[in-house]
N, C-alpha and C positions, 0 to 999 in steps of 0.2 A: 455588761461583760463585752469586751471587744471580740469581734469575729476574727478567727484565724484564717489567714490566706495560705492555701497549700503551696503556692509558688514561693513563699518566703521560707518555708521549712525545707525546701529542696525536693527532689523527686521522691515519690513514694517508693518504699522498699518492699519488695516481694518477700514474704517470710521464707518461702522455700529457697530462694536464691541465697539469702544471707545464711541460712542453715547449711546449705551445701558448701559455701565458701568457708564457713567456720570449721566444718568437718574436714575440708581439704587442707586448710591451714594447720589444723591440729595433727592431721596425718603426716604432712610434710615436715612438721617440727620434731618428729620422732628421730632420735639419733641414728637408729638402724637405717631408716629410709634415707636420711642425708648421706650416710656412709655409702650405701649402695648407689645412690645417684652420683656421688663423687667418683666412685670406681668406674662406673659406666662412662662417665664423662672423660676420664683419663684414657680409657681403652679406645673410645671413639676418637679422641684427639690423636693418638698414635696411628690409628687406622687411616684417618683422613690425611695425616701428614705423609705417610709412606705411599698412599694411593695417589697423592698429588705430585710426586716426584716424576719428572719426565726426563728420561735419558735413553739414548740408543743402546741396544745390546745386540751385538753381532753374535749369532749362534750358528753352529754347524753340526751336521750329523753325517757320519760315514757309514754307509750300509755295510754290514758284515760279510755279505756274499760277494765274492769276486768273480768276474767273468773272464775266463781265459780267452785271449785273442790269438796268441801264437804259443805253441808248446814245442819244446825241443823233442825231436824224435818223431813227430807227426808231420806227414807231408801235407803242406798247404801251398797254395800259390800266392800267399801273402808275404810280402817282404816289408819289414819295419826298419825305418831309418831314423836316427837321432843325430842331428847336426851333420848329416851326410854320411854317418857311419852306420853300418848294418848292425842291428842288435842280434846277438846269437843266443840269448837266453829266453826264458819264458816271459811273455808280456801279458799282463792282466789288466782289466779295466775295473775301476771302482766308481760307485755312485756316491757323489758328495752333494749334500743339500746345504745351502747357506741362506739364512734369512735374518731379518731384524725382529727379535722378540721383545724389543723395548717399546716404549710409548712415544718416542721422538724419532724423527728421521735421521738417517746417517748422512752427514754432509761431507762432500768430497774434500773440501779445503781444511776443515778443522778436526774431523773425527778419524781420518785415515792417516796413520803415522807414516806408512811407506807403501808406495804402489809397487806391485810386482807384475 
């Protein structure tokens, strides 16, 4: 009887590894598992697509509280001029915050339509 050479038959298989792989393959071949994996894949594809979009987003906020600077009827030593003309009404100050809430920088030549 000829003697068998183990190198000719390939590497020896561990029974516990082949059992695990068989169980995993059987589990993954179930229709419900495939459907769940497909839905998770589509959801992840949408998430990573929208997370990868880089665009600037100019955002602003106007604080609702106004600070009176000059009020009609109150005596102050402050005189307010606009283009050389004295303002006779109430003058208030507002806090305005402007920032880029996007994921790309705002470039002066391409992203700004009109300078003021």
